[in-house]
C-alpha positions as CSV (number, residue, x, y, z in Angstrom):
1,M,-0.1,0.5,0.3
2,E,3.1,2.2,1.1
3,R,4.8,1.6,-2.0
4,G,1.7,2.5,-4.1
5,G,1.1,5.9,-2.3
6,S,5.0,6.4,-3.1
7,A,4.7,5.8,-6.6
8,L,1.2,8.3,-6.8
9,E,3.1,10.7,-4.9
10,L,5.6,10.9,-7.4
11,K,3.3,10.6,-10.5
12,L,1.9,13.9,-9.9
13,W,5.1,15.5,-8.8
14,A,6.2,14.8,-12.5
15,A,3.0,16.0,-13.9
16,Q,2.1,18.9,-11.6
17,K,5.4,20.3,-9.9
18,M,8.1,19.4,-12.7
19,G,5.1,20.0,-15.7
20,L,5.8,16.7,-17.6
21,P,3.4,16.6,-20.4
22,P,1.0,14.2,-20.1
23,A,2.1,12.4,-23.6
24,K,5.1,12.1,-21.6
25,V,3.9,10.8,-18.4
26,P,5.1,7.0,-18.1
27,P,2.5,4.3,-17.3
28,D,1.8,3.4,-13.7
29,G,3.5,0.1,-13.3
30,A,7.4,2.1,-14.4
31,F,6.6,4.5,-11.2
32,R,5.7,1.1,-9.0
33,R,9.1,-0.1,-10.3
34,M,10.9,3.2,-9.7
35,C,9.9,3.1,-6.3
36,S,10.6,-0.6,-5.5
37,G,12.9,-1.1,-2.8
38,Q,15.5,1.3,-1.3
39,C,14.5,4.1,-4.1
40,A,10.7,4.8,-2.4
41,E,12.7,6.9,0.7
42,I,15.2,8.5,-2.3
43,W,11.8,9.5,-4.6
44,R,10.4,10.8,-1.3
45,Y,12.8,13.0,-0.4
46,V,13.2,14.1,-3.7
47,T,9.3,15.4,-4.4
48,R,9.7,17.1,-1.0
49,H,12.9,19.0,-2.1
50,V,13.2,19.2,-6.1
51,H,11.2,22.0,-7.4
52,H,10.9,22.8,-11.1
53,Q,13.8,25.1,-11.8
54,R,11.4,28.2,-12.7
55,N,10.4,27.9,-9.4
56,V,13.9,27.7,-8.3
57,K,14.9,31.0,-10.6
58,K,12.1,32.8,-9.2
59,I,12.8,31.9,-5.1
60,R,16.8,32.9,-6.5
61,G,15.4,36.1,-7.3
62,N,12.9,37.1,-5.0
63,L,16.4,36.4,-2.9
64,L,18.5,38.7,-4.8
65,W,15.9,41.0,-5.0
66,Y,15.4,41.4,-1.2
67,Q,18.8,41.5,-0.5
68,H,19.0,44.1,-3.3
69,L,16.5,46.1,-1.2
70,E,18.6,45.8,2.1
71,E,21.5,46.8,0.5
72,A,19.6,49.9,-1.1
73,E,17.7,50.7,2.0
74,G,21.2,50.9,4.0
75,R,19.7,48.9,6.7
76,P,21.9,46.7,8.6
77,S,22.9,43.4,7.5
78,G,21.5,41.9,10.5
79,S,23.0,41.5,14.5
80,E,25.8,38.7,15.1
81,P,23.4,36.3,15.2
82,E,21.6,37.1,12.3
83,Q,25.1,36.4,10.2
84,E,25.8,32.8,11.8
85,R,22.1,32.1,11.0
86,R,22.6,33.0,7.3
87,Q,26.1,31.2,6.9
88,Q,24.0,28.0,8.9
89,L,21.9,28.4,6.1
90,A,24.6,29.0,2.8
91,Q,25.6,26.0,4.7
92,G,23.0,24.2,4.7
93,V,22.1,25.3,1.0
94,A,25.4,24.3,0.0
95,R,25.1,20.9,1.8
96,L,21.5,20.6,-0.2
97,R,23.2,21.2,-3.4
98,G,25.8,18.2,-2.9
99,E,23.0,16.2,-1.8
100,L,21.1,17.2,-4.5
101,Q,23.9,16.7,-7.3
102,Q,24.6,13.2,-5.9
103,L,20.6,12.5,-5.7
104,D,21.2,13.8,-9.7
105,L,23.8,11.2,-10.2
106,Q,21.8,8.3,-8.1
107,M,18.4,9.0,-10.3
108,E,21.1,8.7,-13.4
109,T,22.6,5.7,-12.5
110,A,18.6,4.6,-11.4
111,Q,17.4,5.6,-14.5
112,R,20.4,3.9,-16.6
113,E,20.1,0.9,-14.5
114,V,15.9,0.2,-15.1
115,M,16.8,1.4,-19.1
116,A,19.1,-1.5,-19.0
117,D,16.3,-3.7,-17.2
118,E,13.7,-2.1,-19.6
119,V,16.2,-3.4,-22.3
120,S,17.1,-7.5,-20.9
121,L,12.7,-7.4,-19.8
122,E,12.3,-6.8,-23.6
123,A,15.2,-9.0,-24.3
124,A,13.5,-11.7,-22.4
125,Q,9.8,-11.3,-23.3
126,E,10.8,-11.6,-27.1
127,Q,13.9,-15.1,-25.9
128,I,10.1,-15.8,-24.6
129,R,8.3,-15.2,-27.6
130,D,10.7,-17.0,-29.9
131,A,10.8,-20.0,-27.3
132,Q,6.7,-20.1,-28.0
133,R,7.0,-20.3,-31.2
134,R,9.7,-22.4,-31.6
135,S,8.2,-24.4,-29.3
136,L,5.0,-24.8,-31.6
137,L,6.7,-25.6,-34.6
138,L,8.4,-28.3,-33.0
139,K,4.7,-29.7,-32.2
140,A,3.5,-29.0,-35.8
141,Y,6.5,-30.8,-37.1
142,A,6.2,-33.2,-34.7
143,A,2.5,-33.7,-35.3
144,C,3.2,-34.3,-39.3
145,A,6.3,-36.5,-38.4
146,A,3.6,-38.9,-36.2
147,K,1.5,-38.7,-39.4
148,E,4.1,-39.3,-42.3
149,R,5.7,-42.1,-39.3
150,Q,1.3,-43.6,-39.5
151,Q,1.4,-43.4,-43.6
152,L,5.0,-45.1,-43.8
153,Q,4.2,-47.8,-41.5
154,D,0.5,-48.4,-43.0
155,S,2.8,-48.5,-46.7
156,I,5.2,-51.3,-44.9
157,T,2.0,-53.0,-43.7
158,Q,0.6,-52.6,-47.3
159,L,4.4,-53.5,-48.7
160,R,4.8,-56.7,-46.3
161,G,1.1,-58.2,-47.4
162,R,2.1,-57.6,-51.0
163,L,5.4,-59.5,-50.6
164,E,3.9,-62.6,-48.8
165,Q,1.3,-62.6,-51.3
166,L,3.7,-62.4,-54.4
167,Q,5.7,-65.3,-52.1
168,D,3.1,-67.2,-51.8
169,I,2.3,-66.5,-55.7
170,S,6.3,-67.7,-56.9
171,R,6.2,-70.9,-54.7
172,K,3.1,-71.8,-56.5
173,A,4.5,-70.9,-59.7
174,K,7.1,-73.4,-59.3
175,V,4.4,-76.5,-58.8
176,E,4.0,-77.0,-62.4
177,L,0.0,-77.7,-63.3
178,T,-1.3,-80.1,-65.3
179,V,-5.0,-79.0,-66.7
180,G,-5.2,-82.3,-68.8
181,G,-4.6,-82.5,-72.4
182,K,-7.1,-82.5,-75.5
183,V,-9.9,-84.1,-73.6
184,P,-11.1,-82.3,-70.3
185,D,-11.3,-84.8,-67.6
186,L,-9.1,-83.5,-64.7
187,G,-10.8,-85.2,-61.7
188,V,-10.7,-82.8,-59.2
189,E,-10.5,-79.5,-60.5
190,P,-7.7,-76.7,-59.5
191,E,-8.4,-73.8,-57.5
192,V,-7.1,-71.8,-60.5
193,L,-9.3,-73.3,-63.1
194,R,-12.6,-73.0,-61.0
195,D,-11.6,-69.3,-60.2
196,V,-10.9,-68.6,-63.4
197,R,-14.2,-70.6,-64.9
198,T,-16.2,-67.9,-62.4
199,A,-14.8,-65.0,-64.1
200,C,-15.3,-66.5,-67.2
201,Q,-19.0,-67.0,-66.5
202,L,-19.4,-63.6,-64.7
203,R,-17.9,-62.0,-67.2
204,F,-20.2,-64.0,-70.0
205,H,-23.7,-62.6,-68.1
206,F,-22.5,-59.0,-68.3
207,L,-22.1,-59.0,-71.8
208,K,-25.0,-61.1,-72.6
209,S,-26.9,-58.7,-70.6
210,L,-25.9,-55.4,-72.3
211,F,-26.0,-57.4,-75.3
212,E,-30.1,-58.0,-74.7
213,H,-30.0,-54.3,-73.9
214,S,-28.5,-53.5,-77.2
215,T,-31.0,-55.5,-79.8
216,S,-34.2,-54.8,-77.2
217,G,-33.6,-51.2,-76.3
218,T,-34.7,-52.7,-72.5
219,L,-32.7,-54.4,-69.8
220,P,-33.9,-58.1,-69.0
221,S,-36.3,-58.4,-66.5
222,G,-34.8,-58.0,-62.9
223,T,-31.7,-56.3,-64.3
224,S,-31.3,-52.4,-63.7
225,E,-28.3,-50.4,-64.0
226,E,-27.0,-50.8,-60.4
227,L,-26.7,-54.0,-60.9
228,L,-24.8,-54.0,-63.7
229,D,-22.4,-51.6,-62.3
230,A,-22.1,-54.3,-59.1
231,S,-21.4,-56.9,-61.9
232,Y,-19.0,-55.4,-63.2
233,Q,-17.4,-54.2,-60.2
234,H,-17.9,-57.9,-58.9
235,W,-16.0,-59.4,-61.9
236,L,-13.4,-56.8,-61.3
237,S,-12.9,-57.8,-57.5
238,T,-13.0,-61.4,-59.1
239,V,-10.3,-61.0,-61.7
240,E,-7.7,-59.2,-59.0
241,D,-8.1,-61.7,-56.9
242,I,-7.2,-64.5,-59.3
243,V,-4.5,-62.3,-60.2
244,G,-3.0,-61.3,-56.9
245,S,-3.1,-65.1,-56.1
246,H,-2.3,-67.5,-59.1
247,P,0.5,-67.3,-60.8
248,P,0.8,-66.4,-64.6
249,N,1.2,-69.6,-65.7
250,H,-1.1,-71.3,-63.9
251,V,-3.7,-68.8,-65.1
252,L,-2.6,-68.8,-68.9
253,A,-3.2,-72.8,-68.3
254,A,-7.0,-72.7,-67.1
255,L,-7.4,-70.0,-69.9
256,E,-6.4,-72.6,-72.2
257,H,-8.5,-74.8,-70.6
258,L,-11.4,-73.6,-70.8
259,A,-10.7,-72.6,-74.4
260,L,-10.1,-76.5,-75.4
261,E,-13.2,-77.1,-73.4
262,N,-15.4,-74.5,-75.5
263,T,-14.2,-75.9,-79.0
264,L,-14.9,-79.3,-78.2
265,Q,-18.2,-78.4,-77.3
266,M,-18.9,-76.2,-80.0
267,Q,-17.4,-78.9,-82.5
268,E,-20.0,-81.3,-81.0
269,L,-23.0,-79.1,-81.6
270,T,-21.4,-78.4,-85.5
271,S,-21.4,-82.0,-85.8
272,R,-24.6,-82.4,-85.3
273,I,-25.9,-80.1,-87.9
274,D,-27.2,-81.6,-91.5
275,I,-28.6,-78.7,-93.7
276,P,-29.7,-81.3,-96.2
277,R,-31.8,-83.1,-93.9
278,D,-33.0,-79.9,-92.0
279,V,-34.3,-78.7,-95.6
280,E,-35.8,-82.4,-96.9
281,A,-37.7,-82.0,-93.5
282,L,-39.4,-78.5,-94.2
283,K,-40.5,-80.3,-97.9
284,F,-37.9,-78.0,-99.6
285,R,-35.1,-78.8,-102.4
286,Y,-32.1,-76.6,-102.9
287,K,-31.3,-76.8,-106.6
288,S,-29.6,-74.3,-108.7
289,S,-28.9,-71.9,-106.2
290,R,-32.2,-71.9,-105.0
291,L,-34.8,-73.3,-102.4
292,E,-38.1,-75.4,-104.3
293,D,-40.7,-75.5,-101.9
294,L,-41.8,-79.3,-102.3
295,A,-45.5,-79.1,-100.4
296,G,-48.4,-80.1,-102.4
297,P,-51.6,-77.4,-102.6
298,P,-52.9,-76.9,-98.9
299,A,-55.9,-78.6,-98.2
300,A,-57.0,-75.7,-95.0
301,L,-53.5,-74.4,-93.9
302,A,-51.1,-71.9,-96.2
303,S,-48.3,-72.9,-97.6
304,V,-45.3,-72.0,-95.8
305,R,-43.9,-69.2,-99.0
306,G,-47.4,-67.6,-98.5
307,L,-47.0,-67.5,-94.3
308,I,-43.3,-66.2,-94.5
309,Q,-44.5,-63.5,-97.5
310,E,-47.4,-62.6,-95.2
311,G,-45.2,-62.1,-92.6
312,W,-43.0,-60.4,-93.9
313,S,-45.3,-57.7,-95.3
314,R,-47.0,-56.9,-92.2
315,C,-43.2,-56.5,-90.9
316,E,-43.0,-53.9,-93.5
317,E,-45.8,-52.2,-92.7
318,L,-45.3,-51.6,-89.0
319,W,-41.6,-50.7,-89.9
320,V,-43.2,-47.9,-92.4
321,Q,-45.4,-46.6,-89.9
322,Q,-43.2,-46.3,-87.0
323,L,-41.0,-44.1,-89.8
324,P,-42.6,-40.4,-88.6
325,L,-42.4,-41.9,-84.8
326,Q,-38.2,-42.1,-85.3
327,A,-38.0,-38.8,-87.1
328,W,-39.9,-37.3,-84.2
329,E,-37.9,-39.0,-81.5
330,R,-34.9,-37.8,-83.4
331,H,-35.7,-34.1,-83.8
332,S,-37.1,-34.0,-80.3
333,T,-33.3,-35.4,-78.9
334,A,-31.1,-32.8,-81.3
335,G,-33.7,-29.6,-80.3
336,L,-37.0,-28.0,-81.1
337,P,-37.5,-28.6,-84.8
338,R,-37.0,-26.0,-87.7
339,A,-39.6,-24.4,-89.9
340,G,-39.6,-26.9,-92.8
341,D,-37.6,-29.6,-91.1
342,A,-40.4,-32.2,-90.6
343,P,-42.0,-31.8,-94.1
344,A,-38.8,-33.0,-95.9
345,A,-38.0,-35.4,-93.3
346,A,-41.2,-36.9,-94.4
347,G,-41.1,-36.2,-97.9
348,R,-37.7,-38.3,-98.1
349,L,-38.9,-41.1,-95.5
350,G,-42.2,-41.4,-97.6
351,A,-39.7,-41.4,-100.7
352,R,-37.9,-44.2,-99.4
353,H,-39.0,-48.0,-100.9
354,P,-40.9,-49.8,-98.8
355,R,-38.2,-52.3,-98.7
356,Q,-35.6,-50.2,-98.1
357,V,-36.6,-49.8,-94.4
358,A,-34.3,-48.8,-91.2
359,A,-33.8,-52.0,-89.1
360,P,-33.6,-51.3,-85.3
361,G,-31.1,-51.3,-83.4
362,L,-28.9,-50.6,-87.2
363,G,-29.4,-46.7,-87.6
364,D,-29.8,-46.2,-90.8
365,S,-28.3,-49.3,-92.3
366,P,-31.8,-50.5,-94.9
367,L,-33.8,-53.5,-94.0
368,P,-32.7,-56.1,-97.2
369,A,-35.8,-57.7,-99.4
370,S,-37.7,-60.7,-98.4
371,P,-35.6,-63.8,-100.0
372,L,-38.8,-65.6,-101.0
373,H,-39.3,-62.2,-103.2
374,S,-35.6,-63.6,-105.5
375,W,-38.6,-67.4,-106.1
């Protein structure tokens, strides 16, 4: 509490008695530091005995003026006690001046010490801030290093798993795989052959669905775009598992064996085809690059030729009826039709021969004429 009163008294002395501008008055913390310890008594003495230079000059001038007046009036300078008193006062003034000089020196020393302390304090604060920045940078670097270390550990784990997988594949590759010769009789089917067969079946069903969609324009019942995508992804994962778990030579041998099986099946199917026998069973005869109908005159049913011609004519009529709808669909897809385009397109479509109609799924390729018209 006494320290706070000394600091306030020093602040008032500097602002009021010494005439220090408010902008240059130090903060309260500086006054408290200046009044700390033994300096409080020194500053208390200074505030009570030290005055502003203008006041000191005024006091000295008044003293000299009074002395001059006394000498001018011829009054005696005073009795002997008065002279002793003046001498004592002069000695006191000289002593006070010496003390003031010492106080000035002490003040200058204290100010230099305070300035040095402030510089050292500022340097210490700067060092603390620098240490805090370094600590933050080190923490960030440690977090980044820990993250990179975790990533490297994950990569090492993946590489170890891949290395073990490759070593397993290398060991399997040293074992010779026999999947049979021309006759596909394997007894116990190897795992690689079973996996490759499954992948081929998945691919076959996927391509079959795409083919049916391209020909009919609609997906098969119970199938959607999501299921097709899922089937494709399942096939890709199956192929990746096969490549990652079986040696390449085993996979190639399994593919060759499946190709051999399919070849034998195709040969068996084609060996059953007898074109002359089938033509004869249908009451036709192939002569001079033509088919001749050997069926007698129909009693109640139409001949095969008549039925084919009737069906072909009906097919042509249906496709001719669909031409305007197809043209309208193309114009709607391309945007708003321009004036005069629809009549011109209808004229071009109407001018086309009824036997040169575009077949579905074949673009602008004409529908070939019925082969029965060449009979």
